[in-house]
C-alpha positions, 0 to 999 in steps of 0.5 A: 521502464529502464528509466524507474528507479530501481525500487519502482521496477521492484513494484512492477516486477512483483505486480507482474509476477502476482498477475496484475498488469500495471504501468509505474508512472513517476509523477513530477511532483511528490505523491508522499501524502494521499492529498499530494498523490491524488492531485498528481493522479488526477482522482479522488483522495478516497481513490488512493491506497495507502500502504501502511505497516503495523507491527503485533505488539505481543508478537512484532508480526508485521500487517499492511493494511490497505487504506483509502486515502480518506480514512484512518486505521481505528487500531483497537478495532483492527487489533480485535480483527488481527487478534492482537494490540497493535503498534506503530514501527519507526521508518527504520523498522517499516523499511526493514520490513518492506524493503521501502521507505515510508511515503513510496510503500507499495502494496506488495514487492514486499521480501516477505508476505505479510498478513493484509487487509484492504480497505473495502471502501477501495472496492467501490471503485474502478480504478484506484492508485497505490505507491511504487516504492519511491515517493514520486512513482505510482501505479493504477490498478483494479481494487478487486485484482490488488486485493486477489494479488495481495491475498488481502482480507477486506475490512471496512475501516 
């Protein structure tokens, strides 16, 4: 794994520390979008985990939403779940919060733990694919194991 970018190695280390047995794969093409990732991984777009960062509009608390590649976040509905309106941080803020650039944000391995919500539709699959720290690195994982490792609250999106 020494050939992987440093950010991907951090994800692999964080997964191992969380009890996940994953293999990070660097794809020859970009996996920045859910559609690109699905094509590269040979899976349905619904099996792609989008790791989206929002902040509380009142508290600035960062929230991590693990969303199926085919779903969008209902910000008003999620605000009711999380207890405050949400705002989208810019790319610089996302990098400060997560340690990763947009397009490669993994579901774990961030400097600080964030309240996390996972899209229940991801749990319908045996395997899902998530970003691993760069726009070309991904890993596959059992979604229930991912939910447990990230201590994610389950919710429909």
